[in-house]
KOLKEGU-64699 format. One record per residue (C-alpha): residue in one letter; residue number from 1; x, y, z. Coordinates in steps of 0.5 Angstrom, whole numbers, plus 2048, in hexadecimal, padded with zeros to 3 digits. Example, Ala and Ser with C-alpha at 12.3 -4.5 7.8 and 13.67 -1.06 7.14 Angstrom:
2
(r 'A' 1 (819 7F7 810))
(r 'S' 2 (81B 7FE 80E))
REM end
This chain:
622
(r 'M' 1 (7A9 83B 84C))
(r 'S' 2 (7A2 838 84A))
(r 'P' 3 (7A1 831 848))
(r 'A' 4 (79F 82F 841))
(r 'P' 5 (798 82D 840))
(r 'T' 6 (797 826 841))
(r 'A' 7 (792 821 83F))
(r 'D' 8 (78F 822 846))
(r 'Y' 9 (78E 829 845))
(r 'P' 10 (78B 82A 83E))
(r 'V' 11 (78B 831 83B))
(r 'A' 12 (786 833 836))
(r 'R' 13 (78A 838 831))
(r 'A' 14 (786 83D 82D))
(r 'R' 15 (787 844 82B))
(r 'V' 16 (783 84A 829))
(r 'T' 17 (782 84C 822))
(r 'G' 18 (77E 851 81E))
(r 'L' 19 (77E 857 822))
(r 'P' 20 (77F 85D 81F))
(r 'P' 21 (785 861 822))
(r 'T' 22 (781 867 824))
(r 'R' 23 (77D 862 829))
(r 'R' 24 (782 85F 82D))
(r 'P' 25 (783 865 832))
(r 'A' 26 (77B 864 833))
(r 'T' 27 (77C 85D 835))
(r 'A' 28 (781 860 83A))
(r 'V' 29 (77C 864 83D))
(r 'A' 30 (777 85F 83D))
(r 'T' 31 (77C 85B 841))
(r 'V' 32 (77D 860 846))
(r 'V' 33 (776 862 847))
(r 'L' 34 (774 85B 849))
(r 'G' 35 (77B 85A 84D))
(r 'L' 36 (778 860 851))
(r 'V' 37 (771 85D 852))
(r 'G' 38 (774 857 855))
(r 'F' 39 (779 85A 85A))
(r 'T' 40 (773 85F 85D))
(r 'A' 41 (76F 858 85D))
(r 'L' 42 (774 855 861))
(r 'A' 43 (775 85B 866))
(r 'A' 44 (76E 85B 868))
(r 'D' 45 (76F 855 86B))
(r 'A' 46 (776 856 86E))
(r 'L' 47 (776 85D 871))
(r 'P' 48 (773 85E 878))
(r 'G' 49 (76D 861 879))
(r 'I' 50 (76A 860 872))
(r 'G' 51 (766 85A 870))
(r 'P' 52 (762 857 86B))
(r 'A' 53 (75C 85B 86D))
(r 'D' 54 (75F 861 86C))
(r 'P' 55 (75B 864 866))
(r 'L' 56 (761 867 863))
(r 'L' 57 (765 861 862))
(r 'A' 58 (760 85B 863))
(r 'T' 59 (763 856 85E))
(r 'A' 60 (75B 854 85B))
(r 'P' 61 (75B 85B 857))
(r 'L' 62 (762 85A 855))
(r 'E' 63 (760 853 852))
(r 'Q' 64 (759 856 84F))
(r 'A' 65 (75E 85B 84C))
(r 'L' 66 (762 856 849))
(r 'R' 67 (75D 852 847))
(r 'P' 68 (75C 855 840))
(r 'V' 69 (764 854 83F))
(r 'A' 70 (763 84C 840))
(r 'T' 71 (75D 84B 83C))
(r 'G' 72 (75F 84E 835))
(r 'A' 73 (761 856 836))
(r 'S' 74 (767 859 833))
(r 'I' 75 (76D 85D 837))
(r 'A' 76 (771 861 832))
(r 'G' 77 (76E 85E 82C))
(r 'I' 78 (771 857 82E))
(r 'P' 79 (76B 852 82F))
(r 'T' 80 (76B 84F 836))
(r 'D' 81 (76A 848 834))
(r 'A' 82 (772 848 834))
(r 'F' 83 (772 849 83B))
(r 'K' 84 (76F 844 840))
(r 'P' 85 (76B 846 846))
(r 'I' 86 (76E 849 84C))
(r 'E' 87 (76D 846 853))
(r 'L' 88 (76F 84B 858))
(r 'A' 89 (772 848 85E))
(r 'R' 90 (76F 84A 865))
(r 'F' 91 (774 84A 86B))
(r 'Q' 92 (771 84B 872))
(r 'S' 93 (778 84E 875))
(r 'L' 94 (77F 84F 873))
(r 'D' 95 (781 848 875))
(r 'Q' 96 (784 843 870))
(r 'P' 97 (780 840 86B))
(r 'T' 98 (77D 839 86C))
(r 'E' 99 (781 834 868))
(r 'A' 100 (77B 833 863))
(r 'E' 101 (77B 83A 862))
(r 'E' 102 (783 83A 861))
(r 'L' 103 (783 834 85C))
(r 'Q' 104 (77D 838 858))
(r 'L' 105 (781 83E 858))
(r 'G' 106 (788 839 856))
(r 'E' 107 (784 836 851))
(r 'S' 108 (781 83D 84E))
(r 'Q' 109 (789 83F 84D))
(r 'L' 110 (78B 839 84A))
(r 'T' 111 (786 839 844))
(r 'D' 112 (785 83F 83F))
(r 'D' 113 (77D 840 841))
(r 'A' 114 (77C 846 83D))
(r 'L' 115 (77E 842 837))
(r 'N' 116 (77C 83B 838))
(r 'T' 117 (774 839 836))
(r 'E' 118 (770 834 839))
(r 'P' 119 (770 82D 836))
(r 'G' 120 (76C 82C 830))
(r 'Q' 121 (76B 834 82F))
(r 'E' 122 (76D 837 829))
(r 'P' 123 (773 83C 82A))
(r 'S' 124 (770 843 82A))
(r 'E' 125 (771 848 824))
(r 'G' 126 (778 84B 825))
(r 'V' 127 (77B 844 828))
(r 'E' 128 (77F 83F 824))
(r 'L' 129 (781 839 827))
(r 'L' 130 (788 836 824))
(r 'P' 131 (787 82E 822))
(r 'E' 132 (789 829 827))
(r 'G' 133 (790 828 828))
(r 'V' 134 (792 82E 825))
(r 'V' 135 (796 833 829))
(r 'E' 136 (796 83B 828))
(r 'Q' 137 (79D 83D 826))
(r 'P' 138 (79F 843 82A))
(r 'E' 139 (79F 84A 826))
(r 'T' 140 (7A5 84D 829))
(r 'E' 141 (7AC 84B 82B))
(r 'D' 142 (7AA 84D 832))
(r 'E' 143 (7A3 849 832))
(r 'E' 144 (7A8 843 830))
(r 'L' 145 (7AC 844 835))
(r 'A' 146 (7A7 845 83A))
(r 'E' 147 (7A4 83E 838))
(r 'G' 148 (7AA 83B 838))
(r 'E' 149 (7AC 83D 83F))
(r 'S' 150 (7A5 83A 841))
(r 'Q' 151 (7A6 833 83E))
(r 'I' 152 (7AD 832 841))
(r 'S' 153 (7AE 831 848))
(r 'D' 154 (7B5 834 84C))
(r 'D' 155 (7B7 82C 84E))
(r 'A' 156 (7B6 82A 846))
(r 'L' 157 (7BC 82F 845))
(r 'T' 158 (7C0 82E 84B))
(r 'V' 159 (7C5 829 84B))
(r 'G' 160 (7C6 825 852))
(r 'G' 161 (7BF 828 853))
(r 'D' 162 (7BD 821 857))
(r 'V' 163 (7C3 81E 85A))
(r 'S' 164 (7C0 818 85E))
(r 'L' 165 (7C3 811 85D))
(r 'K' 166 (7BF 80A 85C))
(r 'A' 167 (7C3 804 85C))
(r 'E' 168 (7C3 7FE 858))
(r 'W' 169 (7C7 7F8 855))
(r 'N' 170 (7CA 7F9 84E))
(r 'N' 171 (7D0 7F4 84E))
(r 'G' 172 (7D2 7F8 855))
(r 'L' 173 (7CF 7FC 85A))
(r 'E' 174 (7CD 803 856))
(r 'F' 175 (7CA 809 859))
(r 'Y' 176 (7C6 80E 854))
(r 'S' 177 (7C2 814 854))
(r 'P' 178 (7BB 814 851))
(r 'N' 179 (7BD 817 84A))
(r 'R' 180 (7C4 814 84A))
(r 'E' 181 (7C8 81A 84B))
(r 'F' 182 (7CB 817 851))
(r 'R' 183 (7CE 810 851))
(r 'V' 184 (7D3 80C 856))
(r 'H' 185 (7D5 805 855))
(r 'V' 186 (7D9 802 85B))
(r 'G' 187 (7DD 7FC 859))
(r 'G' 188 (7E3 7F8 858))
(r 'R' 189 (7E6 7F1 855))
(r 'A' 190 (7EA 7EB 858))
(r 'Q' 191 (7ED 7E6 854))
(r 'F' 192 (7F0 7E0 857))
(r 'D' 193 (7F5 7DB 853))
(r 'T' 194 (7F9 7D4 854))
(r 'T' 195 (7FE 7D2 84F))
(r 'S' 196 (803 7CD 84D))
(r 'F' 197 (808 7CC 848))
(r 'T' 198 (80D 7C7 844))
(r 'A' 199 (812 7C9 83F))
(r 'G' 200 (817 7C6 83B))
(r 'P' 201 (81F 7C6 83D))
(r 'G' 202 (820 7CD 839))
(r 'P' 203 (81B 7D1 83D))
(r 'N' 204 (81D 7CE 843))
(r 'Q' 205 (825 7D0 843))
(r 'P' 206 (827 7D6 847))
(r 'P' 207 (826 7DC 844))
(r 'A' 208 (82D 7DE 843))
(r 'Q' 209 (82D 7D8 83E))
(r 'G' 210 (827 7DA 83A))
(r 'G' 211 (822 7D7 83F))
(r 'V' 212 (81B 7DA 841))
(r 'N' 213 (81C 7E0 846))
(r 'Q' 214 (819 7DF 84B))
(r 'R' 215 (819 7D7 84C))
(r 'L' 216 (813 7D4 84B))
(r 'A' 217 (80E 7D2 851))
(r 'G' 218 (807 7D1 853))
(r 'A' 219 (804 7D6 857))
(r 'T' 220 (7FD 7D7 85A))
(r 'N' 221 (7FC 7DF 85B))
(r 'F' 222 (7F7 7E5 85A))
(r 'R' 223 (7F8 7E7 853))
(r 'R' 224 (7F4 7EE 854))
(r 'G' 225 (7F1 7F1 85A))
(r 'R' 226 (7ED 7F8 859))
(r 'F' 227 (7E9 7FC 85C))
(r 'R' 228 (7E5 802 858))
(r 'V' 229 (7E0 808 858))
(r 'D' 230 (7DE 80B 851))
(r 'G' 231 (7D8 80F 84F))
(r 'Q' 232 (7D4 815 84C))
(r 'M' 233 (7D3 81C 84F))
(r 'Y' 234 (7CF 822 84C))
(r 'E' 235 (7CE 81E 846))
(r 'N' 236 (7D4 820 842))
(r 'F' 237 (7D9 81E 847))
(r 'E' 238 (7DC 817 848))
(r 'W' 239 (7E1 814 84D))
(r 'L' 240 (7E5 80D 84E))
(r 'T' 241 (7E9 80C 854))
(r 'E' 242 (7EC 805 855))
(r 'F' 243 (7F2 802 858))
(r 'D' 244 (7F6 7FB 858))
(r 'F' 245 (7F8 7F7 85E))
(r 'I' 246 (7FC 7F2 85B))
(r 'N' 247 (802 7F4 859))
(r 'Q' 248 (809 7F2 85A))
(r 'L' 249 (80F 7F7 85A))
(r 'Q' 250 (816 7F5 85B))
(r 'V' 251 (819 7F9 861))
(r 'N' 252 (820 7F6 862))
(r 'S' 253 (823 7F7 85C))
(r 'L' 254 (821 7FE 85A))
(r 'A' 255 (829 800 85B))
(r 'N' 256 (82B 7FA 857))
(r 'P' 257 (826 7F8 851))
(r 'S' 258 (82B 7F3 84F))
(r 'L' 259 (829 7EE 855))
(r 'I' 260 (824 7E9 853))
(r 'P' 261 (81D 7EA 857))
(r 'Q' 262 (81C 7E6 85D))
(r 'E' 263 (816 7E4 860))
(r 'Q' 264 (818 7E7 867))
(r 'G' 265 (819 7EE 864))
(r 'V' 266 (812 7EF 861))
(r 'A' 267 (80D 7F3 864))
(r 'P' 268 (806 7F4 863))
(r 'N' 269 (804 7FB 860))
(r 'P' 270 (7FD 7FE 85F))
(r 'A' 271 (7FD 802 859))
(r 'P' 272 (7F8 807 855))
(r 'T' 273 (7F6 803 84E))
(r 'E' 274 (7F0 808 84B))
(r 'V' 275 (7F0 80F 84F))
(r 'W' 276 (7EC 814 84A))
(r 'F' 277 (7E7 819 849))
(r 'A' 278 (7E3 81A 843))
(r 'I' 279 (7DF 820 840))
(r 'T' 280 (7DA 81D 83B))
(r 'K' 281 (7D6 820 835))
(r 'L' 282 (7DB 826 833))
(r 'P' 283 (7DA 829 82C))
(r 'Y' 284 (7DF 827 827))
(r 'V' 285 (7E3 822 82C))
(r 'G' 286 (7DE 81E 82F))
(r 'N' 287 (7E1 81C 835))
(r 'V' 288 (7E7 81D 839))
(r 'V' 289 (7EA 819 83E))
(r 'V' 290 (7F0 81B 843))
(r 'G' 291 (7F4 816 847))
(r 'N' 292 (7F7 810 848))
(r 'Q' 293 (7F3 80B 843))
(r 'N' 294 (7F4 806 83D))
(r 'T' 295 (7F8 808 837))
(r 'L' 296 (7F6 807 830))
(r 'T' 297 (7FA 801 82E))
(r 'G' 298 (7F5 7FB 82C))
(r 'L' 299 (7EF 7F8 82D))
(r 'E' 300 (7F1 7F3 832))
(r 'H' 301 (7F5 7F8 836))
(r 'I' 302 (7EF 7FD 837))
(r 'T' 303 (7EA 7F7 838))
(r 'S' 304 (7E9 7F6 840))
(r 'D' 305 (7ED 7F0 843))
(r 'R' 306 (7E6 7EE 845))
(r 'F' 307 (7E3 7ED 83E))
(r 'V' 308 (7EA 7EA 83B))
(r 'N' 309 (7E8 7E3 838))
(r 'F' 310 (7EF 7DF 83B))
(r 'M' 311 (7F2 7E0 842))
(r 'E' 312 (7F8 7E4 83F))
(r 'R' 313 (7F8 7E9 839))
(r 'S' 314 (7FC 7E7 833))
(r 'F' 315 (804 7E8 832))
(r 'N' 316 (802 7EE 82E))
(r 'A' 317 (7FF 7F2 834))
(r 'D' 318 (805 7F0 838))
(r 'A' 319 (80A 7F2 834))
(r 'F' 320 (808 7F8 831))
(r 'T' 321 (802 7FB 833))
(r 'M' 322 (802 7FB 83B))
(r 'P' 323 (809 7F9 83D))
(r 'F' 324 (80B 7FB 845))
(r 'N' 325 (805 800 846))
(r 'N' 326 (800 7FB 848))
(r 'A' 327 (7FC 7FE 841))
(r 'Y' 328 (7FB 805 843))
(r 'A' 329 (7FF 80C 842))
(r 'P' 330 (7FD 813 844))
(r 'G' 331 (7FB 817 83F))
(r 'I' 332 (7F5 81B 83B))
(r 'M' 333 (7F0 817 836))
(r 'F' 334 (7EB 81A 831))
(r 'F' 335 (7E6 816 82E))
(r 'D' 336 (7DF 815 82B))
(r 'N' 337 (7DA 810 827))
(r 'W' 338 (7D6 812 821))
(r 'G' 339 (7D2 80E 81C))
(r 'D' 340 (7CB 80A 81D))
(r 'N' 341 (7CB 807 824))
(r 'D' 342 (7D2 80A 826))
(r 'R' 343 (7D5 805 821))
(r 'Y' 344 (7DC 809 820))
(r 'R' 345 (7E1 80C 825))
(r 'W' 346 (7E7 810 825))
(r 'A' 347 (7EC 812 82A))
(r 'V' 348 (7F3 815 82B))
(r 'G' 349 (7F7 817 831))
(r 'T' 350 (7FE 818 834))
(r 'F' 351 (800 814 83A))
(r 'K' 352 (806 814 83E))
(r 'D' 353 (809 80D 83D))
(r 'D' 354 (80B 80C 845))
(r 'F' 355 (80E 805 844))
(r 'N' 356 (80C 804 84C))
(r 'I' 357 (805 802 84F))
(r 'F' 358 (804 809 853))
(r 'G' 359 (802 80E 84D))
(r 'F' 360 (809 811 84F))
(r 'S' 361 (80E 814 84A))
(r 'D' 362 (814 819 84B))
(r 'T' 363 (816 81A 845))
(r 'A' 364 (815 81F 83F))
(r 'A' 365 (815 81A 83A))
(r 'A' 366 (811 813 83A))
(r 'N' 367 (80B 817 836))
(r 'S' 368 (807 813 831))
(r 'I' 369 (801 815 82C))
(r 'Q' 370 (7FC 810 82B))
(r 'S' 371 (7F6 80F 827))
(r 'R' 372 (7F1 80A 825))
(r 'I' 373 (7EB 809 820))
(r 'T' 374 (7E6 804 820))
(r 'G' 375 (7E0 802 81D))
(r 'L' 376 (7DA 7FD 81D))
(r 'V' 377 (7DA 7FB 815))
(r 'V' 378 (7D5 7F6 817))
(r 'D' 379 (7D0 7F8 81C))
(r 'E' 380 (7C9 7F4 81D))
(r 'P' 381 (7C8 7F4 824))
(r 'E' 382 (7C1 7F0 824))
(r 'E' 383 (7C5 7EA 821))
(r 'N' 384 (7CB 7EC 826))
(r 'R' 385 (7D0 7EC 820))
(r 'W' 386 (7D5 7F1 81F))
(r 'T' 387 (7DC 7F2 81C))
(r 'H' 388 (7E1 7F7 81F))
(r 'L' 389 (7E7 7F9 81C))
(r 'G' 390 (7EC 7FE 81F))
(r 'F' 391 (7F3 801 81E))
(r 'C' 392 (7F8 804 823))
(r 'A' 393 (7FE 809 822))
(r 'V' 394 (803 80B 827))
(r 'Y' 395 (809 80F 827))
(r 'Q' 396 (80C 80E 82E))
(r 'Q' 397 (812 812 831))
(r 'T' 398 (817 80D 835))
(r 'P' 399 (819 810 83C))
(r 'Q' 400 (820 814 83C))
(r 'P' 401 (826 80F 83B))
(r 'Q' 402 (829 80D 842))
(r 'I' 403 (830 80D 840))
(r 'S' 404 (835 80F 845))
(r 'E' 405 (83D 810 845))
(r 'N' 406 (841 80E 84B))
(r 'A' 407 (848 812 84D))
(r 'Q' 408 (84C 80C 849))
(r 'G' 409 (848 80E 843))
(r 'V' 410 (844 808 843))
(r 'V' 411 (83D 809 83F))
(r 'T' 412 (837 805 842))
(r 'Q' 413 (830 804 840))
(r 'R' 414 (82A 802 843))
(r 'G' 415 (826 803 83D))
(r 'S' 416 (81F 806 83B))
(r 'L' 417 (81B 801 837))
(r 'R' 418 (81A 7FA 838))
(r 'Y' 419 (815 7F5 835))
(r 'R' 420 (813 7EE 838))
(r 'A' 421 (80D 7E9 839))
(r 'R' 422 (80B 7E5 83F))
(r 'G' 423 (807 7DF 83E))
(r 'N' 424 (800 7DE 83C))
(r 'I' 425 (7FF 7DB 843))
(r 'R' 426 (803 7DE 848))
(r 'N' 427 (806 7DC 84F))
(r 'G' 428 (805 7E1 853))
(r 'P' 429 (802 7E8 854))
(r 'P' 430 (804 7EE 850))
(r 'G' 431 (80C 7EF 852))
(r 'P' 432 (813 7ED 851))
(r 'L' 433 (811 7E6 853))
(r 'N' 434 (80D 7E4 84C))
(r 'S' 435 (811 7E0 847))
(r 'I' 436 (813 7E3 841))
(r 'Y' 437 (813 7DF 83A))
(r 'A' 438 (816 7E4 836))
(r 'D' 439 (81A 7EB 837))
(r 'T' 440 (81E 7F0 833))
(r 'G' 441 (822 7F2 839))
(r 'L' 442 (823 7FA 83A))
(r 'L' 443 (824 7FE 834))
(r 'D' 444 (826 805 833))
(r 'A' 445 (821 809 82E))
(r 'S' 446 (81E 810 82D))
(r 'Y' 447 (817 80E 82B))
(r 'Q' 448 (813 808 828))
(r 'T' 449 (80D 807 823))
(r 'L' 450 (807 803 824))
(r 'L' 451 (802 800 820))
(r 'T' 452 (7FC 7FB 821))
(r 'A' 453 (7F6 7F9 81D))
(r 'E' 454 (7F0 7F6 820))
(r 'Y' 455 (7EB 7F1 81E))
(r 'A' 456 (7E5 7EE 823))
(r 'S' 457 (7DE 7EB 821))
(r 'N' 458 (7D8 7E8 824))
(r 'W' 459 (7D3 7E3 820))
(r 'G' 460 (7CE 7E1 825))
(r 'P' 461 (7D2 7DC 82A))
(r 'L' 462 (7D9 7DC 825))
(r 'Q' 463 (7DE 7E2 827))
(r 'M' 464 (7E4 7E3 823))
(r 'Q' 465 (7EA 7E8 825))
(r 'A' 466 (7F1 7EA 822))
(r 'E' 467 (7F6 7EF 823))
(r 'W' 468 (7FD 7F1 820))
(r 'T' 469 (802 7F6 823))
(r 'M' 470 (809 7F8 820))
(r 'T' 471 (80E 7FD 823))
(r 'L' 472 (814 800 820))
(r 'V' 473 (819 803 823))
(r 'P' 474 (81D 808 81F))
(r 'R' 475 (824 807 822))
(r 'A' 476 (825 803 828))
(r 'R' 477 (82C 800 82C))
(r 'S' 478 (82C 7FA 831))
(r 'I' 479 (82F 7FB 838))
(r 'L' 480 (836 7FD 839))
(r 'T' 481 (838 7F8 83E))
(r 'A' 482 (836 7F1 840))
(r 'S' 483 (830 7F1 846))
(r 'G' 484 (82D 7EC 849))
(r 'S' 485 (82A 7E9 843))
(r 'A' 486 (831 7E8 83F))
(r 'G' 487 (830 7E5 839))
(r 'Q' 488 (829 7E7 837))
(r 'Q' 489 (82C 7EC 832))
(r 'P' 490 (832 7EE 82F))
(r 'I' 491 (836 7F4 833))
(r 'N' 492 (836 7FB 830))
(r 'T' 493 (833 7F9 829))
(r 'E' 494 (830 7FF 825))
(r 'V' 495 (82B 7FD 820))
(r 'N' 496 (826 802 81B))
(r 'N' 497 (81E 801 81B))
(r 'L' 498 (81E 7FB 820))
(r 'F' 499 (817 7F8 81E))
(r 'Y' 500 (813 7F3 822))
(r 'Q' 501 (80C 7F0 822))
(r 'G' 502 (807 7EB 824))
(r 'A' 503 (800 7E9 823))
(r 'Y' 504 (7FA 7E5 826))
(r 'C' 505 (7F3 7E2 824))
(r 'E' 506 (7EE 7DE 828))
(r 'V' 507 (7E8 7DB 827))
(r 'M' 508 (7E2 7DA 82D))
(r 'Y' 509 (7DC 7D6 82C))
(r 'A' 510 (7D6 7D7 831))
(r 'L' 511 (7D3 7CF 832))
(r 'T' 512 (7CD 7D3 836))
(r 'G' 513 (7CC 7D8 830))
(r 'E' 514 (7CD 7DE 833))
(r 'G' 515 (7D1 7E4 82E))
(r 'R' 516 (7D6 7E9 830))
(r 'S' 517 (7D4 7F0 832))
(r 'Y' 518 (7D7 7F6 82F))
(r 'N' 519 (7D9 7FD 833))
(r 'R' 520 (7D8 802 82D))
(r 'K' 521 (7DA 808 832))
(r 'Q' 522 (7E1 805 833))
(r 'A' 523 (7E1 800 82C))
(r 'T' 524 (7E3 7FA 831))
(r 'L' 525 (7E0 7F3 832))
(r 'D' 526 (7DB 7F3 838))
(r 'R' 527 (7D9 7EF 83E))
(r 'F' 528 (7D6 7E8 83C))
(r 'V' 529 (7CF 7E7 83F))
(r 'P' 530 (7CD 7E0 83F))
(r 'R' 531 (7C6 7DE 83D))
(r 'N' 532 (7C4 7DA 844))
(r 'N' 533 (7C8 7DC 84A))
(r 'F' 534 (7CB 7D6 84E))
(r 'F' 535 (7C6 7D4 854))
(r 'R' 536 (7C5 7CD 857))
(r 'V' 537 (7BF 7CE 85C))
(r 'N' 538 (7BA 7C9 85F))
(r 'T' 539 (7B3 7C9 85D))
(r 'P' 540 (7AC 7C6 860))
(r 'E' 541 (7AD 7C2 859))
(r 'G' 542 (7B4 7C0 85A))
(r 'V' 543 (7BB 7C3 858))
(r 'R' 544 (7BB 7C9 853))
(r 'T' 545 (7C2 7CB 850))
(r 'S' 546 (7C4 7CF 84A))
(r 'E' 547 (7CB 7CE 847))
(r 'G' 548 (7CD 7D6 846))
(r 'G' 549 (7D1 7D7 83F))
(r 'V' 550 (7D7 7D3 83D))
(r 'Q' 551 (7DC 7D5 837))
(r 'I' 552 (7E2 7D2 834))
(r 'G' 553 (7E7 7D5 830))
(r 'A' 554 (7EE 7D4 82D))
(r 'R' 555 (7F4 7DA 82C))
(r 'Y' 556 (7FA 7DA 827))
(r 'D' 557 (7FF 7DE 829))
(r 'W' 558 (806 7E1 826))
(r 'L' 559 (80B 7E6 828))
(r 'C' 560 (812 7E7 825))
(r 'L' 561 (817 7EB 829))
(r 'N' 562 (81D 7E9 824))
(r 'N' 563 (820 7EE 81F))
(r 'Q' 564 (827 7F0 81D))
(r 'G' 565 (82A 7EC 823))
(r 'I' 566 (827 7F0 828))
(r 'N' 567 (823 7E9 82A))
(r 'G' 568 (81D 7E9 82F))
(r 'G' 569 (81B 7E2 82D))
(r 'V' 570 (815 7E0 828))
(r 'L' 571 (80E 7DD 82C))
(r 'N' 572 (809 7D8 829))
(r 'G' 573 (803 7D7 82E))
(r 'V' 574 (7FD 7D3 82E))
(r 'T' 575 (7F8 7D4 833))
(r 'L' 576 (7F1 7D0 834))
(r 'G' 577 (7EC 7D3 839))
(r 'A' 578 (7E6 7D1 83C))
(r 'N' 579 (7E1 7D7 840))
(r 'W' 580 (7DB 7D5 845))
(r 'F' 581 (7D7 7DB 846))
(r 'L' 582 (7D3 7DA 84C))
(r 'N' 583 (7D0 7E1 84B))
(r 'P' 584 (7D2 7E8 848))
(r 'N' 585 (7D7 7E9 84E))
(r 'A' 586 (7DA 7E3 84F))
(r 'R' 587 (7DD 7DD 84B))
(r 'V' 588 (7E3 7D8 84B))
(r 'A' 589 (7E8 7D7 846))
(r 'L' 590 (7EC 7D1 844))
(r 'N' 591 (7F2 7D2 83F))
(r 'Y' 592 (7F8 7CE 83C))
(r 'D' 593 (7FD 7D1 839))
(r 'F' 594 (803 7CE 835))
(r 'T' 595 (809 7D3 833))
(r 'Y' 596 (80F 7D1 82E))
(r 'R' 597 (814 7D6 830))
(r 'N' 598 (81A 7D7 82B))
(r 'F' 599 (820 7DB 82E))
(r 'I' 600 (827 7DA 82D))
(r 'N' 601 (82B 7E0 831))
(r 'S' 602 (831 7E3 82F))
(r 'L' 603 (836 7DE 832))
(r 'G' 604 (833 7D9 82E))
(r 'D' 605 (82F 7D5 834))
(r 'N' 606 (829 7D2 831))
(r 'G' 607 (822 7D3 836))
(r 'S' 608 (81D 7D1 831))
(r 'G' 609 (818 7CC 832))
(r 'G' 610 (811 7CB 834))
(r 'I' 611 (80D 7CE 83A))
(r 'N' 612 (806 7CB 83D))
(r 'G' 613 (802 7CF 842))
(r 'F' 614 (7FB 7CD 845))
(r 'G' 615 (7F8 7D2 848))
(r 'A' 616 (7F1 7D3 84C))
(r 'R' 617 (7EE 7DA 84E))
(r 'L' 618 (7E8 7DC 852))
(r 'F' 619 (7E5 7E3 84F))
(r 'Y' 620 (7E0 7E7 853))
(r 'D' 621 (7DE 7EF 853))
(r 'F' 622 (7D9 7F3 855))
REM end
């Protein structure tokens, strides 16, 4: 198809008017006569044995014959001033024309010479020039189609027409095509911790006597180590594939879950985190995501661990929204944004709650339906002021109860539901060696309902965030026989409408003046970007340095797992933190946490008391 006219190729548009319909055929006749005369002149030079000296075909007589046409005569009633003088080309042979002649010929084809006027010359009778900037509209549908085809190239209508990739640093190594229809990001993250603890006599008792399970102990370890590849292809398709290589799995007690985990029985196991494929910009539903992904259970849970304010998420997230599956589950989700600047978002999905880190489930149950709706009720991006409100609702089946009866008629139960919370500072990688501060033990239940309310806001360097979560279990029964956590709850006790809840609130302030960014597409907190990256370099004027970004904050955390005699404990925690952002991709975090644990088991053993935790972490991602 022909390219559209540009500023480099101006086209003068005119149209012939005022000609009676009966005289238009005469115009065509005149055009044919002139064409035959021109062809004869060309043939005079081109045919062998016939040259310009031939008296019949010499061009001079033809020029004399045509001179009246060029000086004011008329042909078929059309004033000849409407036509420019005709220059006859002279070819000496059948060879190709010279470069200058070819250029001249090309120019005569690019412009409408028959309808153009010389600069300063008034248009001839019957020729009307359109006003400048006005484009003549096609008169018929066929003309409109032809004009559209001439102005739109094939490449503009072909997704994936240009797949060449360039590389740049965009908070990680990224490759992209010129029109951004293709993008590939190769990256990962690592988090390295060191922690220590002190505690009162209650938490330090043996687990069977109400103490913390596992025993508190300092640790130095990698908290996370992940590698990922994500991107976009053919404009409407996105994907993410990420694996975590820092997980622990108990391997020597699978046959007997009552065994207390031991360090020698734990093995590292790579596992998928986010592995999904998405189709975007769909009618009605907006976007669809299929695969192992974040569930729709709260702002803190959905916000990436790269961007959370403290070393660990709250008790709320650990007990209700991300237990045992590394916060990811296989499923399908639909979502879309609407409003000015995509300030509102809805999402709904169905997931298979696998209760393991491998995105695997072999039960017909454990299905959930989840929904989340959010909005920016304050949205002032120029001042970096925003306020986020959200609400999540979850209906979740539990795995099929694992109850069995042996030959002697003894009924045993391994349970299908459990609420537990680890500390706000952890003493090891994810796995069975982390100390558990509150634990209901195993429960038999058919389903649960979760509700979460979200709040977050940013006003310049000040950021605030809070959430409340509740769960309701219509009917629950405690374990039938004692296990390794004997005394954690009464045996074989059934209750109706079991109710647990938790909440947290946190305040952060950037001493260097930065505000927190917001991810509108996902309705989550985004990366903290310092105004100045940290550096220290030698210059002729001396050492120059920049401090990076500095943020301080505090969080209050509360969890209640006590209800109707099935008591997992009550936790009240205060966490103080400081973040030093070396650049957008690296930071150092220092946290101090004090948690008071209130727990008395069913045997009357008191495991209540305070726990102090100190932690430091190096975050970096790319």
